[in-house]
N, C-alpha and C positions, 0 to 999 in steps of 0.2 A: 864670316862668321860673327853671330852673337852669343855672348859669353855668357846672357841672360837667358833662362828658358823661356819658352811661352807660356805653359804650363804655370809657373812659376810667379808671373809677373798677371797673369789671368785672375790668379786668386786675389792680387792686390788688387785688381782693378775690380772686381766683385766688391771688395771691402769699401771704395769711396764713390766707385762710378753708379753703382746700383743704387745705393741710398739717396746719392744727388738726382737719379734720373726720378726716383719715387716722390721725392720731395719738390721736383719741379712738376709732376702730374696730378702732386697733390694740391697743387696751388700756391708754391712757394714754402717757407719756411715755418711753421708754428711761429705766434707770437711769443712762447718763451726763448726758440732760438734766434729771434732777430733781437730783443731785446739783448740779451750777451752777446750777438753779433755787432751791436749797434755800440755795446756797453753804457747803455742809458741808465742814470739815476736822476734822482728829485735836482740833483743843479745840472740847470742848461748851459754852466757856463763852465770854462775849464782854465786853470790860474795857469799861465804859461812863462816858463824864464826866457827872455829874448836871447840869450845866451845859445840855447837849446836849439834855436833856429840857423845859427850860423855854424859853417864848417870850423872844424878846428885844423891845426897844422900835422895832428899826428891821426893815426889810423888805430880805432879803438875795437877794430873787428864786429864781431858779431853780438847786437844786442839782446836775439833770441836764439837760440841750438834751432838751428836747421831740422826741417823733417828727417827723419831717416827714409834714405830713398836711393837707391842703388846708381842712380844716375846723377846727382845733386851736384851741381859746380857752383862755387863763389861768385855773387855780382860785383860788379864795384863800377865806379865812376873813373873814365880814362885818365882825367888828369886830377883826380884827390890823392889824398895821402895813401887809400888801400892800394891804387894800382901796382899790382905788383911788377910792372915793368919797366918802371924807375922809381928809386927811393924820392921822398917828397914830393907835396905837392905841386903841381903847375901853375903856371899864370891863368886863373880865370878869365873866358870869353868876357867882356863888359853885357853889360843889361840891355843897352841897345842892341849890339850885335845880336843876342840870345833872340831878342823879340822879332829881331827882323826876319831872323832865320825860322823861327819858329813861323811866323805868321805864311811863309812863303810854301812851308812844308803841309800847314793846315791848307792852303790855297791849291796846291799841287794834290792832294788827298780829293777835295772837292771836287773839282775838276775832272779828277777821276772818275768821280762820283754823278759826276752832270748828266752825264746820257742815263745812266742805269735810273738814278732819281727823278731829272725833272724830262728826258729824250729831249736834251737841249743841245742838239745836234751842231748849233751854231755858236756854241760856245766858244770864248780863245784862249787857249793855254796862257795860265800865266808866268809872269817873266821868269829866267832864271837867277840866280845869282853870281855873284861875280867869284871867278875862283879862289879867292884868297880868304871867303867864308865858309863856314863849319859848326855843323852845332855838336855841341861838346858835353852838353847834359841829358849822358844817354847811359844804356848800362853794358859794361863789356863780361864777358866770362871767357876763361881760357880753355881749349879743347887740344886734343895732339892730332894731327894729321899727319897720315902717312905709315911707313913702317922702316925707314930710314934706321939704321942704326951710327950713333953717333960715337966718337972716340969721346974719352973721358974727360980729354982736354977741353972738349968743347959740351960735356954736358950741361954743364951751369948755363949757357947761354941754350939749349936744347931744349930737353925732353924732361922738365923738371915741373911738373905740374900738383900745387897743393890737391888733394884726397882727402884731408882729413875732416869728417863732418861736423867736428866741437873745432872746426880751425884751430889746435893744437901748434901749426906750424910743420907736423909731418910731412914729409915730402915723400917722390917717390919717381922712381927714373923710370921712363917706358920709353920702347922704339917709338920713333917720330917725331916731329918736332910741333913745340907750345905755338899755340898761334890763339892770340887774343882777338876776339871778333866781335863786332857789337851784335846785341839783339833788335831782331826790325819785326813785327807784327805786322808790317804794312809790305813786305817785301817777299818775294818767290823764290828766286836764285841765290843760295849760299855763294861766297865766291873766297876766297884768299891770294894773296897774291904769289907769283910762282916764277921760278927760275925760271929762263931767262929774266930778269926782270930790272932791267936799265933805271936810275933815275936822274930826270924824267926816262921817259913817259910816267914810272912806277912812281910810289910814294915811300917818303923815309920810310922806315920800321924800326922800332925796339928790337921786336922778335926776329929769331931766326927765319930768313925766307926760307919757305919750302921749296924743294927740289924734287921735282916728279920723277926725273933720271936717276935720284937715289935712293928711290922706294919700289921696294918688289912689288906691291899692290897696286900699284897706279897703272890705269888705263885710260885713254882716252878714246871716246865714242866715235865712231863711223858716221860720217855724214847723215846714211840711211837706217840707221841704229833706232826703235822703237824712242829711246829717249833722247834723240835729237830730234825728231818729228815732232813732239812734246812739247818743245820748247815754246812754240809759237809767235809771240810779240818777241822776245829775247834771243828768238833765231839771228846768227850775224853771218851767214854766210856759210862758204867751206874751203880749209885751206890744207891741200897734202892729204885728203879724205878725212879730215879732223874736223868734226864739228864747232861752230865758234858761235860765241855767246855774245850779247849785248846788256846792261844793264844801266838804264838812267836815274838817277837821282833826283829830287825836287828843288836843290839847292844848286843843278846844272850840272855834277861832278858823274861818272859813269865808270863803270868796270868794262872792260872787255878781254877775251882770250878765249880758250877753248876748254870745251866742257867736258868733264872728265868724271873719275870715279876714283876713290881710293877708300882708305881704312884709315873710321874717325873714331878716336879713343877718348872717351868720358876719364875712366880710371881704370886699374887692373882687371875688374870684373864686368866691364862695360863699353863693349867696341861694339863699333857698325859697320858692316863690311860691304864693299863697294857703294859707298856715301857719294851722291852723283852733287858735284860742285862747279862752279867756274874756277877755273887756273886763268889766276887774271895775269895779264903779259900787262898792261895798259890801263892806266888809269884817267881820265880829266877832271878837273878841280883840285880842291887840296882835302886828302882825306888827314885826321889826326897820327901822328907817326907811334903813338901808342895803342894803335890798332892794325891788323892784318886783313881785315877784308869784314865781311858782313853772313853773320848766322841768319838765315831768312826765314821766318816762321809764320808767315802767310796763308793763305787758304789754299794757294794753288798745288798742283802735282809735282812741283820743283820742291819746295819748302822740307825742312828737316821733319817738321811734323808730318805732313805727308806722303814722302818715304819711308817713315820707320813707323807708321799705322799697324800695321800688321803685329807687329812684335812689343811696340809702346801703348797702343790701346788710342794711337788718336788723340793723346792730351799732352800738354806739358804746363807749366806752370812756372810762374814767378812773384818774386816781393823784392822790393827795391826799396834800397834804404831812407832814411829819413833826411839825412846829408851825407855828405862825400867823406866825411871823417866814420862811416858803418859801411858793412857787407851786408851783401843782400845774397838771395838764393836762386837756381833755373835748376826746374826737375823736369826732366823728359820722361813721359809718361806720369804716372798715377801718384801723388804724396799719399804717403801713409798715416795717412790724418783722417778721423773720424769725419761720414759725412755730416755729422750734426754742426761740427765746427763751421759750416759755411752757410752764407747764405746764396741760394741759388735762383739764376733767370736765364728764360731762354735765351740760345743766342742764335741769333740773326743774320744771313749771309742775303748779299747782292749778285742777284742773277748775273748779269754782265760783269763783274767784276770780284771774282770768289777769294780774290786777296785777304779783302776787309773780313773781321769781324765784328758783328755789331748787335746793340745790345740797346733796350728801350726804357730810356729814362721818362719817368710821369711824376716824379713829382721831385722837390726841394723843401728840407724843413732847416730852420736856423731857430734856435736856440728854442729849441721843442714843437714850432709853432711852424706848420705847411704852410709855406707860398701860397697865394690866390693869382694860381696859372693855370688855364684850362688843360687837360691830359692832352687836348689836338695841337697845342705848342709844342709838343716834342715827339709830332707823330714821324719825322724826317728818321728818328732813332740816332745814335750816336755810335759813331767807330770807336773800338777800342787800340790804341796806338802806344806802343813803348818805347818811341821816340820825338813822337809831340810832347813839347811841356806841359802845357797851360792848358786846360779842357776850356774848350769853346760850348757856350750855350746859345740856344735860342735866344734874340735881343729882347723880346718879352719875359723870358724867364729871366735873363741877367737882370734886367734893371728892376724886378722884385725883389733879387734875391740884392741887389747893391742896396736898395733904398731899406731893406729889412737891417743887414749887414751895418750900414751907418746910423740907423737909430739905436742898434744895439753897442755899435763903438762911439755913440756922442761925446764918452767922457774923456776923448784924446781927440788931439790937435792935427786937423786934417792937415795934407802937402800935398803938394802940385803931382799933378798926373805924371807917370814915368812911359813914356811912348804910349804903348795901348791898353796901359796899368792906370784906371782913371780913376780909384779909390784909395790912396794912399794917405799913411799916417806920419807923422814925426814924434818918432817915439825916445825921442830925445831924454836921457837921464832915466826912463822907466825898464826897471829893471825885471818885473813882470807885467805882463798885459792878459788882462780878463776879455776871452774869447768868446762866443758863443759857439756853441756845437752845430756843425752844417753836416746835416745828412742827406745822401741822395738815393732815393726810391726808385728801386726799378721795377718792372713788369714784374708780377708772381708775389707780390709784398718785399720784393729782396732791398733791404734798409741796411745802408753802409754809412756807418759816421767815418767821414775822414780825419786825418790826422792832423794836429796842427803844425805841421812841416808844408800843408796843404792849404791850410788857410790864409796865409802870409805868404809872399814872396816878397823878398825885398821891400817890405813892410805896405804891402799892397793886397788888396783883395786879390787873392789868386785865381781869378774866371776872366775872360775875356767875351766880349758876344761876337756871334756871327752878323753876316750884313742882315739878314732877314730868316725870317723863323722857318721856311722852307727849307733851309741847308742844312744839310745832317751836322749832327753836333761830333765833336771829339771828346773823348774823356785821354786826358794826358796824361803823363807818368808824375806829373807832380801831385794829381790829385789819387793816384795810386799807390803812393810810398808808404811803406809798411802793411799793406796789405797784400796777401796772396791771394793773384789773379790765376785762379785757374782754368783753360782751357778747356773744357771737356768737347772737343768737337764734334765725336764720334754720335756723341748722343744731343748735341745739340744745346748747349747748355753753357754757363758761365757760372763759377763760382767764387765768392769773395770771404776770405779770412782775416779777418782784423788782427795788429797789434803780431802780424806775424816773422816780423823782424827788425 
């Protein structure tokens, strides 16, 4: 049962998606729209309070009211103070660990693309990480799985989830159990941990474990079902005529169990019946205890966006907050925002790896001046990834960016590199820093100025070079902060709306 009618959704899609497609076909946004989206003025610099780039111990909610959309849910960092799983912030991952894990995720994405991009069938898969490591600079959302009715005494642990778009704290009790899931645009199979789930092989979680035996809408897929045969590389055999799956991640972790379906609820007016997902009974590696699973948003047929394409228009968007002290949002379907507020670029896909969404970066500007980098340098394109932290650039483009940035930042004292962040500064005693504005220019003249929180990371220039120009770039979540990224998969377009959260 979809509780939103398809005709109602279609009217909202026409409002946004049709104009987006027209913008794309007409050669991109007109120059006034580009200027509004990039927020350019006469001043090509911005004065930024250093304190604004640091997370605080408290959660300040939403900086901007999210778009009015039925499937809107808040986003937060799982170890930040806005995480609903626990009160207070958890100890953050060290910078060295974060950079090491981030590089391994990048290596895995580029290895998966190596056959498609270079036809390099002799490539060697990168090494996996130790089981004690886990990327925590990621975005999570709360959804409700199943139709289990919990007793009142356990309701506080179960089906209470924030549904108020203005984030005023109003909560609603719904059947099923709340599950905190990580948004992942580079994976295809959604999953949550399911009873029976002893620890180990499951990982501890603060959410109530989802128990399929207590949900009247749960069903395991038989081994000969179409859903099972479509699993392809994620198939993991058959047990008691129940389809088994396994998903592996770049940090060496994995999830395995029974491929199933059940009710997925966003709020009282938006529910997805027969939502297909992995009912995980075993994990390898380390997962954050504040998360119960992964909400896969990739381009494969198993992902949430692919499953719901006929009802929600094969589109989704999200906005990641500037620090852990604020909330962002996730929208399944089309945001109710005027198309003129987005800049739009074509969405490109990899034939052999449909999971990934790609865009074509064509230029970079620093303080209003375009870098002298040939467009051919960017020919491999850039993968949009919600979980890679720091954007990877072709080395030729990165060196030009680094030189221009250092020139504009010459009044500040240089500091030693921090891992593979090689352009760092000592801002001791500096309350406000004068940063040059940096914009990424995508195909069809889609100009996106990145937020100050995406320029500096731990007092370093927040970009990292690939090993060579032939490797695909990756647009990491740091550079996506405060920008609503709209994936219009059905129409092959990506929209960017600045200052959205």
